[in-house]
Backbone and ligand atoms as CSV (ligand in chain L), in Angstrom:
chain,resi,resn,atom,element,x,y,z
A,1,MET,N,N,114.978,-5.664,-29.151
A,1,MET,CA,C,116.086,-5.137,-29.935
A,1,MET,C,C,116.869,-4.144,-29.083
A,2,ALA,N,N,118.181,-4.222,-29.193
A,2,ALA,CA,C,119.019,-3.344,-28.389
A,2,ALA,C,C,118.915,-1.911,-28.876
A,3,GLU,N,N,119.050,-1.013,-27.913
A,3,GLU,CA,C,119.116,0.402,-28.267
A,3,GLU,C,C,120.414,0.648,-29.016
A,4,SER,N,N,120.386,1.465,-30.036
A,4,SER,CA,C,121.572,1.691,-30.849
A,4,SER,C,C,121.748,3.168,-31.111
A,5,ASP,N,N,123.012,3.607,-31.053
A,5,ASP,CA,C,123.348,4.964,-31.423
A,5,ASP,C,C,124.332,4.875,-32.562
A,6,ALA,N,N,124.076,5.588,-33.652
A,6,ALA,CA,C,124.876,5.415,-34.854
A,6,ALA,C,C,125.779,6.609,-35.110
A,7,VAL,N,N,127.037,6.309,-35.473
A,7,VAL,CA,C,127.978,7.280,-35.995
A,7,VAL,C,C,128.415,6.731,-37.336
A,8,SER,N,N,128.257,7.503,-38.416
A,8,SER,CA,C,128.417,6.917,-39.739
A,8,SER,C,C,129.866,6.841,-40.217
A,9,THR,N,N,130.716,7.796,-39.820
A,9,THR,CA,C,132.090,7.773,-40.302
A,9,THR,C,C,133.054,8.034,-39.154
A,10,ALA,N,N,134.272,7.473,-39.274
A,10,ALA,CA,C,135.304,7.722,-38.274
A,10,ALA,C,C,136.652,7.440,-38.909
A,11,VAL,N,N,137.605,8.338,-38.711
A,11,VAL,CA,C,138.957,8.145,-39.205
A,11,VAL,C,C,139.645,7.130,-38.295
A,12,PRO,N,N,140.283,6.088,-38.852
A,12,PRO,CA,C,140.968,5.104,-37.999
A,12,PRO,C,C,141.955,5.791,-37.058
A,13,GLY,N,N,141.918,5.411,-35.786
A,13,GLY,CA,C,142.799,6.000,-34.781
A,13,GLY,C,C,142.211,7.218,-34.098
A,14,SER,N,N,141.148,7.761,-34.654
A,14,SER,CA,C,140.504,8.906,-34.008
A,14,SER,C,C,139.572,8.402,-32.907
A,15,THR,N,N,139.233,9.297,-31.987
A,15,THR,CA,C,138.290,8.910,-30.946
A,15,THR,C,C,136.893,9.396,-31.329
A,16,VAL,N,N,135.937,8.534,-31.035
A,16,VAL,CA,C,134.534,8.844,-31.318
A,16,VAL,C,C,133.779,8.766,-30.000
A,17,ARG,N,N,133.195,9.894,-29.594
A,17,ARG,CA,C,132.438,9.902,-28.346
A,17,ARG,C,C,131.199,9.026,-28.469
A,18,LEU,N,N,131.053,8.127,-27.495
A,18,LEU,CA,C,129.882,7.258,-27.484
A,18,LEU,C,C,128.783,7.822,-26.588
A,19,CYS,N,N,129.171,8.235,-25.378
A,19,CYS,CA,C,128.173,8.742,-24.443
A,19,CYS,C,C,128.891,9.367,-23.255
A,20,GLY,N,N,128.104,9.909,-22.347
A,20,GLY,CA,C,128.648,10.402,-21.095
A,20,GLY,C,C,128.798,9.258,-20.105
A,21,ARG,N,N,129.695,9.416,-19.137
A,21,ARG,CA,C,129.917,8.353,-18.146
A,21,ARG,C,C,128.625,7.966,-17.443
A,22,SER,N,N,127.814,8.956,-17.120
A,22,SER,CA,C,126.596,8.672,-16.352
A,22,SER,C,C,125.434,8.229,-17.237
A,23,ASP,N,N,125.652,8.177,-18.553
A,23,ASP,CA,C,124.574,7.731,-19.438
A,23,ASP,C,C,124.382,6.220,-19.392
A,24,LEU,N,N,125.350,5.523,-18.796
A,24,LEU,CA,C,125.268,4.063,-18.703
A,24,LEU,C,C,125.374,3.695,-17.231
A,25,ASP,N,N,124.377,2.991,-16.720
A,25,ASP,CA,C,124.398,2.594,-15.313
A,25,ASP,C,C,125.379,1.439,-15.106
A,26,PRO,N,N,125.931,1.302,-13.918
A,26,PRO,CA,C,126.768,0.133,-13.630
A,26,PRO,C,C,125.987,-1.161,-13.884
A,27,GLY,N,N,126.622,-2.086,-14.556
A,27,GLY,CA,C,125.978,-3.357,-14.863
A,27,GLY,C,C,125.166,-3.346,-16.141
A,28,ALA,N,N,125.203,-2.221,-16.862
A,28,ALA,CA,C,124.392,-2.088,-18.070
A,28,ALA,C,C,125.246,-2.257,-19.327
A,29,VAL,N,N,124.574,-2.571,-20.418
A,29,VAL,CA,C,125.217,-2.684,-21.738
A,29,VAL,C,C,124.355,-1.928,-22.734
A,30,ARG,N,N,125.012,-1.285,-23.701
A,30,ARG,CA,C,124.291,-0.506,-24.709
A,30,ARG,C,C,125.029,-0.612,-26.032
A,31,ARG,N,N,124.267,-0.711,-27.089
A,31,ARG,CA,C,124.856,-0.857,-28.423
A,31,ARG,C,C,125.072,0.499,-29.093
A,32,PHE,N,N,126.222,0.604,-29.783
A,32,PHE,CA,C,126.531,1.760,-30.616
A,32,PHE,C,C,126.981,1.255,-31.978
A,33,ASP,N,N,126.606,1.957,-33.012
A,33,ASP,CA,C,127.070,1.653,-34.367
A,33,ASP,C,C,128.045,2.750,-34.775
A,34,VAL,N,N,129.306,2.394,-34.986
A,34,VAL,CA,C,130.353,3.361,-35.312
A,34,VAL,C,C,130.998,2.955,-36.619
A,35,ALA,N,N,130.783,3.745,-37.639
A,35,ALA,CA,C,131.414,3.532,-38.948
A,35,ALA,C,C,131.255,2.081,-39.408
A,36,GLY,N,N,130.069,1.559,-39.291
A,36,GLY,CA,C,129.781,0.216,-39.761
A,36,GLY,C,C,130.085,-0.880,-38.761
A,37,LEU,N,N,130.671,-0.530,-37.618
A,37,LEU,CA,C,130.940,-1.527,-36.585
A,37,LEU,C,C,129.825,-1.498,-35.551
A,38,ARG,N,N,129.476,-2.680,-35.072
A,38,ARG,CA,C,128.528,-2.780,-33.964
A,38,ARG,C,C,129.312,-2.987,-32.686
A,39,ILE,N,N,129.161,-2.073,-31.758
A,39,ILE,CA,C,129.931,-2.098,-30.520
A,39,ILE,C,C,128.983,-2.227,-29.339
A,40,ALA,N,N,129.319,-3.147,-28.424
A,40,ALA,CA,C,128.586,-3.265,-27.164
A,40,ALA,C,C,129.429,-2.606,-26.085
A,41,LEU,N,N,128.918,-1.519,-25.519
A,41,LEU,CA,C,129.611,-0.797,-24.451
A,41,LEU,C,C,129.033,-1.258,-23.121
A,42,VAL,N,N,129.925,-1.679,-22.226
A,42,VAL,CA,C,129.517,-2.230,-20.932
A,42,VAL,C,C,130.147,-1.399,-19.823
A,43,ARG,N,N,129.383,-1.184,-18.774
A,43,ARG,CA,C,129.930,-0.541,-17.582
A,43,ARG,C,C,129.844,-1.522,-16.414
A,44,ILE,N,N,130.996,-1.689,-15.746
A,44,ILE,CA,C,131.044,-2.471,-14.505
A,44,ILE,C,C,131.690,-1.573,-13.463
A,45,GLY,N,N,130.937,-1.199,-12.446
A,45,GLY,CA,C,131.435,-0.219,-11.486
A,45,GLY,C,C,131.724,1.070,-12.231
A,46,ASP,N,N,132.964,1.546,-12.125
A,46,ASP,CA,C,133.353,2.743,-12.869
A,46,ASP,C,C,134.265,2.410,-14.038
A,47,GLU,N,N,134.291,1.133,-14.433
A,47,GLU,CA,C,135.095,0.722,-15.585
A,47,GLU,C,C,134.178,0.489,-16.790
A,48,TYR,N,N,134.714,0.798,-17.962
A,48,TYR,CA,C,133.959,0.641,-19.207
A,48,TYR,C,C,134.715,-0.314,-20.123
A,49,PHE,N,N,133.965,-1.112,-20.867
A,49,PHE,CA,C,134.533,-2.090,-21.785
A,49,PHE,C,C,133.751,-2.009,-23.101
A,50,ALA,N,N,134.463,-2.226,-24.201
A,50,ALA,CA,C,133.801,-2.225,-25.510
A,50,ALA,C,C,134.233,-3.463,-26.276
A,51,VAL,N,N,133.254,-4.250,-26.683
A,51,VAL,CA,C,133.520,-5.443,-27.495
A,51,VAL,C,C,132.596,-5.408,-28.703
A,52,GLY,N,N,132.908,-6.249,-29.672
A,52,GLY,CA,C,132.035,-6.376,-30.819
A,52,GLY,C,C,130.653,-6.826,-30.364
A,53,ASP,N,N,129.642,-6.213,-30.925
A,53,ASP,CA,C,128.264,-6.510,-30.499
A,53,ASP,C,C,127.727,-7.787,-31.133
A,54,ARG,N,N,128.395,-8.261,-32.175
A,54,ARG,CA,C,127.892,-9.410,-32.933
A,54,ARG,C,C,128.472,-10.692,-32.328
A,55,CYS,N,N,127.622,-11.544,-31.774
A,55,CYS,CA,C,128.091,-12.813,-31.209
A,55,CYS,C,C,128.832,-13.604,-32.281
A,56,SER,N,N,129.941,-14.244,-31.878
A,56,SER,CA,C,130.742,-14.994,-32.846
A,56,SER,C,C,130.136,-16.351,-33.176
A,57,HIS,N,N,129.099,-16.745,-32.471
A,57,HIS,CA,C,128.427,-18.011,-32.774
A,57,HIS,C,C,127.429,-17.825,-33.905
A,58,GLU,N,N,126.519,-16.906,-33.732
A,58,GLU,CA,C,125.587,-16.527,-34.776
A,58,GLU,C,C,125.447,-15.009,-34.708
A,59,ASP,N,N,124.806,-14.463,-35.708
A,59,ASP,CA,C,124.674,-13.011,-35.754
A,59,ASP,C,C,123.578,-12.577,-34.793
A,60,PHE,N,N,123.976,-12.399,-33.537
A,60,PHE,CA,C,123.009,-11.973,-32.526
A,60,PHE,C,C,123.638,-10.857,-31.713
A,61,SER,N,N,122.831,-9.892,-31.311
A,61,SER,CA,C,123.346,-8.706,-30.636
A,61,SER,C,C,123.693,-9.009,-29.174
A,62,LEU,N,N,124.979,-8.893,-28.838
A,62,LEU,CA,C,125.388,-9.158,-27.455
A,62,LEU,C,C,124.831,-8.120,-26.498
A,63,SER,N,N,124.489,-6.946,-26.998
A,63,SER,CA,C,123.940,-5.936,-26.098
A,63,SER,C,C,122.507,-6.256,-25.676
A,64,ASP,N,N,121.952,-7.334,-26.218
A,64,ASP,CA,C,120.672,-7.832,-25.713
A,64,ASP,C,C,120.866,-8.773,-24.528
A,65,GLY,N,N,122.135,-9.059,-24.187
A,65,GLY,CA,C,122.412,-10.031,-23.136
A,65,GLY,C,C,122.656,-9.385,-21.780
A,66,ASP,N,N,123.050,-10.229,-20.839
A,66,ASP,CA,C,123.274,-9.776,-19.461
A,66,ASP,C,C,124.761,-9.610,-19.181
A,67,VAL,N,N,125.056,-8.617,-18.345
A,67,VAL,CA,C,126.421,-8.382,-17.880
A,67,VAL,C,C,126.650,-9.207,-16.618
A,68,TRP,N,N,127.738,-9.993,-16.640
A,68,TRP,CA,C,128.136,-10.734,-15.437
A,68,TRP,C,C,129.266,-9.937,-14.798
A,69,ALA,N,N,128.919,-9.067,-13.861
A,69,ALA,CA,C,129.894,-8.115,-13.333
A,69,ALA,C,C,131.040,-8.816,-12.602
A,70,ASP,N,N,130.734,-9.778,-11.772
A,70,ASP,CA,C,131.791,-10.427,-10.982
A,70,ASP,C,C,132.796,-11.139,-11.876
A,71,GLU,N,N,132.310,-11.707,-12.983
A,71,GLU,CA,C,133.185,-12.444,-13.895
A,71,GLU,C,C,133.784,-11.553,-14.973
A,72,CYS,N,N,133.291,-10.320,-15.084
A,72,CYS,CA,C,133.682,-9.386,-16.152
A,72,CYS,C,C,133.397,-10.019,-17.518
A,73,GLU,N,N,132.181,-10.539,-17.639
A,73,GLU,CA,C,131.766,-11.199,-18.871
A,73,GLU,C,C,130.417,-10.657,-19.331
A,74,LEU,N,N,130.159,-10.862,-20.628
A,74,LEU,CA,C,128.876,-10.492,-21.235
A,74,LEU,C,C,128.270,-11.758,-21.823
A,75,GLU,N,N,127.021,-12.022,-21.462
A,75,GLU,CA,C,126.355,-13.247,-21.889
A,75,GLU,C,C,125.499,-12.997,-23.121
A,76,CYS,N,N,125.622,-13.870,-24.091
A,76,CYS,CA,C,124.753,-13.809,-25.265
A,76,CYS,C,C,123.378,-14.333,-24.880
A,77,ALA,N,N,122.355,-13.564,-25.196
A,77,ALA,CA,C,121.001,-13.931,-24.787
A,77,ALA,C,C,120.440,-15.083,-25.616
A,78,LYS,N,N,121.058,-15.391,-26.768
A,78,LYS,CA,C,120.455,-16.400,-27.628
A,78,LYS,C,C,120.754,-17.828,-27.173
A,79,HIS,N,N,122.042,-18.159,-26.953
A,79,HIS,CA,C,122.393,-19.529,-26.563
A,79,HIS,C,C,123.244,-19.589,-25.299
A,80,GLY,N,N,123.556,-18.443,-24.723
A,80,GLY,CA,C,124.185,-18.446,-23.402
A,80,GLY,C,C,125.693,-18.414,-23.342
A,81,SER,N,N,126.389,-18.329,-24.473
A,81,SER,CA,C,127.842,-18.163,-24.377
A,81,SER,C,C,128.158,-16.865,-23.661
A,82,THR,N,N,129.264,-16.864,-22.907
A,82,THR,CA,C,129.717,-15.619,-22.305
A,82,THR,C,C,131.079,-15.266,-22.889
A,83,PHE,N,N,131.381,-13.975,-22.905
A,83,PHE,CA,C,132.632,-13.468,-23.469
A,83,PHE,C,C,133.325,-12.610,-22.424
A,84,ASP,N,N,134.642,-12.836,-22.298
A,84,ASP,CA,C,135.455,-12.031,-21.388
A,84,ASP,C,C,135.547,-10.616,-21.956
A,85,LEU,N,N,135.151,-9.635,-21.166
A,85,LEU,CA,C,135.117,-8.257,-21.659
A,85,LEU,C,C,136.515,-7.662,-21.817
A,86,ARG,N,N,137.523,-8.270,-21.172
A,86,ARG,CA,C,138.898,-7.752,-21.286
A,86,ARG,C,C,139.602,-8.271,-22.523
A,87,THR,N,N,139.241,-9.491,-22.937
A,87,THR,CA,C,139.964,-10.129,-24.047
A,87,THR,C,C,139.071,-10.451,-25.238
A,88,GLY,N,N,137.761,-10.515,-25.035
A,88,GLY,CA,C,136.842,-10.928,-26.078
A,88,GLY,C,C,136.732,-12.435,-26.231
A,89,ALA,N,N,137.492,-13.181,-25.441
A,89,ALA,CA,C,137.500,-14.647,-25.567
A,89,ALA,C,C,136.186,-15.244,-25.083
A,90,PRO,N,N,135.720,-16.292,-25.785
A,90,PRO,CA,C,134.527,-16.980,-25.291
A,90,PRO,C,C,134.881,-17.793,-24.048
A,91,CYS,N,N,133.980,-17.784,-23.078
A,91,CYS,CA,C,134.224,-18.507,-21.823
A,91,CYS,C,C,133.357,-19.741,-21.710
A,92,SER,N,N,132.396,-19.892,-22.616
A,92,SER,CA,C,131.525,-21.067,-22.577
A,92,SER,C,C,130.961,-21.304,-23.972
A,93,LEU,N,N,130.633,-22.561,-24.238
A,93,LEU,CA,C,130.054,-22.945,-25.528
A,93,LEU,C,C,128.628,-22.415,-25.636
A,94,PRO,N,N,128.086,-22.313,-26.848
A,94,PRO,CA,C,128.595,-22.871,-28.103
A,94,PRO,C,C,129.588,-21.981,-28.856
A,95,ALA,N,N,129.783,-20.734,-28.469
A,95,ALA,CA,C,130.738,-19.892,-29.189
A,95,ALA,C,C,132.156,-20.404,-28.949
A,96,THR,N,N,132.968,-20.415,-29.989
A,96,THR,CA,C,134.360,-20.875,-29.865
A,96,THR,C,C,135.353,-19.824,-30.343
A,97,ARG,N,N,134.861,-18.768,-30.967
A,97,ARG,CA,C,135.749,-17.724,-31.481
A,97,ARG,C,C,135.553,-16.429,-30.682
A,98,PRO,N,N,136.622,-15.653,-30.541
A,98,PRO,CA,C,136.504,-14.405,-29.774
A,98,PRO,C,C,135.726,-13.341,-30.539
A,99,VAL,N,N,135.302,-12.345,-29.809
A,99,VAL,CA,C,134.754,-11.128,-30.416
A,99,VAL,C,C,135.822,-10.044,-30.276
A,100,PRO,N,N,135.834,-9.054,-31.163
A,100,PRO,CA,C,136.848,-8.005,-31.057
A,100,PRO,C,C,136.671,-7.157,-29.798
A,101,VAL,N,N,137.800,-6.655,-29.312
A,101,VAL,CA,C,137.805,-5.727,-28.177
A,101,VAL,C,C,138.257,-4.372,-28.700
A,102,TYR,N,N,137.587,-3.333,-28.316
A,102,TYR,CA,C,137.906,-1.986,-28.794
A,102,TYR,C,C,138.447,-1.140,-27.645
A,103,GLN,N,N,139.450,-0.338,-27.981
A,103,GLN,CA,C,140.071,0.537,-26.990
A,103,GLN,C,C,139.160,1.717,-26.687
A,104,LEU,N,N,139.055,2.028,-25.410
A,104,LEU,CA,C,138.244,3.155,-24.977
A,104,LEU,C,C,139.122,4.242,-24.380
A,105,VAL,N,N,138.643,5.467,-24.458
A,105,VAL,CA,C,139.255,6.593,-23.770
A,105,VAL,C,C,138.161,7.221,-22.917
A,106,VAL,N,N,138.411,7.266,-21.615
A,106,VAL,CA,C,137.448,7.886,-20.704
A,106,VAL,C,C,138.110,9.137,-20.136
A,107,GLU,N,N,137.584,10.271,-20.524
A,107,GLU,CA,C,138.145,11.563,-20.113
A,107,GLU,C,C,137.008,12.470,-19.674
A,108,GLY,N,N,137.168,13.015,-18.479
A,108,GLY,CA,C,136.092,13.870,-17.975
A,108,GLY,C,C,134.809,13.085,-17.923
A,109,ASP,N,N,133.782,13.588,-18.564
A,109,ASP,CA,C,132.495,12.888,-18.551
A,109,ASP,C,C,132.304,12.042,-19.811
A,110,ASP,N,N,133.295,12.041,-20.700
A,110,ASP,CA,C,133.094,11.399,-21.998
A,110,ASP,C,C,133.683,9.990,-22.069
A,111,VAL,N,N,132.906,9.094,-22.651
A,111,VAL,CA,C,133.387,7.750,-22.964
A,111,VAL,C,C,133.481,7.665,-24.482
A,112,SER,N,N,134.707,7.469,-24.973
A,112,SER,CA,C,134.946,7.447,-26.419
A,112,SER,C,C,135.633,6.154,-26.809
A,113,VAL,N,N,135.423,5.762,-28.037
A,113,VAL,CA,C,136.089,4.578,-28.570
A,113,VAL,C,C,137.137,5.045,-29.582
A,114,VAL,N,N,138.264,4.313,-29.629
A,114,VAL,CA,C,139.266,4.590,-30.633
A,114,VAL,C,C,138.848,3.811,-31.896
A,115,ALA,N,N,138.604,4.543,-32.966
A,115,ALA,CA,C,138.143,3.898,-34.200
A,115,ALA,C,C,139.220,2.963,-34.741
A,116,PRO,N,N,138.885,1.701,-35.002
A,116,PRO,CA,C,139.881,0.762,-35.526
A,116,PRO,C,C,140.195,1.005,-36.991
L,1,LIG,S1,S,124.166,-16.648,-30.989
L,1,LIG,FE1,FE,125.372,-16.165,-29.248
L,1,LIG,S2,S,125.723,-18.083,-28.306
L,1,LIG,FE2,FE,124.594,-18.566,-30.099
């Protein structure tokens, strides 16, 4: 089961701090629960990406999968679909629908998500 950090409420458009920049190693993914949303936060090099944690094929946690750094994709551990971290689009079957992409703000040491 993926590690999860929960934030129970967030005003839409506000920023919610997820973690510090150094709390996530390059190539790692970690799950956060923000106001009922499941978010998979990924770090590739010094860039951070946030997509919906729930695979669009079945309800499976994408933060249990592997980060494909060169492709900028996240692989679902259940059936192997990968998702583009920039767009949320599926790059391989069996998933055919995108996952949501969330805007991040990285300031100083903080990585925050803009609440949708
Ligand atoms: S549950 Fe993710 S590819 Fe099937």
